[in-house]
N, C-alpha and C positions, 0 to 999 in steps of 0.2 A: 250570302246564297252559292249552296254547295250548286254541280253542273245540274246533277237531277231534279231539284228543283226548277233552277231555269229552263230545261227544258219542258218540264210536266208544265208549266206554267206560260209558255210558251204555246204549246200543242192544246191547253184547255184556250187560248185566245184565238188561235184559228177556228178551233170547233166551235166557240160561240161565234165570231162575224161567220163561218164558210157552212156549218156544216148542215144539213135535211136529212129529215129523216126519209129513208127509204116507206114505199111503199109495199105490203106482202106483197101483190105481183111481181114488183120489179124484184123481189131475194126469193122469191121461188121460180123467176125463169133466169137469175141470173147470180145462181148463190154461190157460184166459185168466184164471183169478183167481190166478195165482201169480205171483212173480217172484223169481228167482234172485238173491239177495245176498250179495255176498261181505265178509265181516267178515274182520279176521287168516285168512287161509288158508282157511276154512272156509265151503262155501256152503250159505244156508238157500236152503228155499221155503215164501216167506212169501203168505201168502193176502192178501191188500191189498186186496180188494173185497168180503170178507163178516164180519174181522177186524178191531178199532178196534188190537186190541197188532200186527196185521200195518199197518197204513194207517201206524201211527206207528214202526212201524219203515223203512217206504218212506218217510217225509218224512225221518227222520232222515239216511240212507242216503241221498237224493235232496242234501238238504245240503251230509254229506260228500262228496260230488261236487263241488257248485259251491264249496266251498272248496278241495277239492284241485286246479281247474283255474284257480282263479284264483293261487292259492301255484305252480305251472308258466306259466301269462301270465306274474308277474307281476302281477297286475291288486287291485288292493283291491278288497273288496265288502262291502254293508252289509245285514246281515239285520234287519228288524223284525218284533217279531212281538206280534200282540194276542191278548187274549183280550177277543173278543163272549161277550155272555150274551145269551140266547131269541133266537139268531138265527133263529130258525122262528116 
């Protein structure tokens, strides 16, 4: 299983457990907080500004886009993820 499939599966599992569809009033009032993310032909409206889970899904989906574009353009990509304690 390649990195793309692993990350996509991970994102879908997170959404399955944590995703809650926002109501229309919330979407209209706070439209800039939400990002439309498409995974496996389903569109999720993710609050990436106020929710830690939303930020995580947003990051995973952007990595998926980078991997997809690198594959389409036949380019290599290096991803390094570091954990930094006590950043603040």
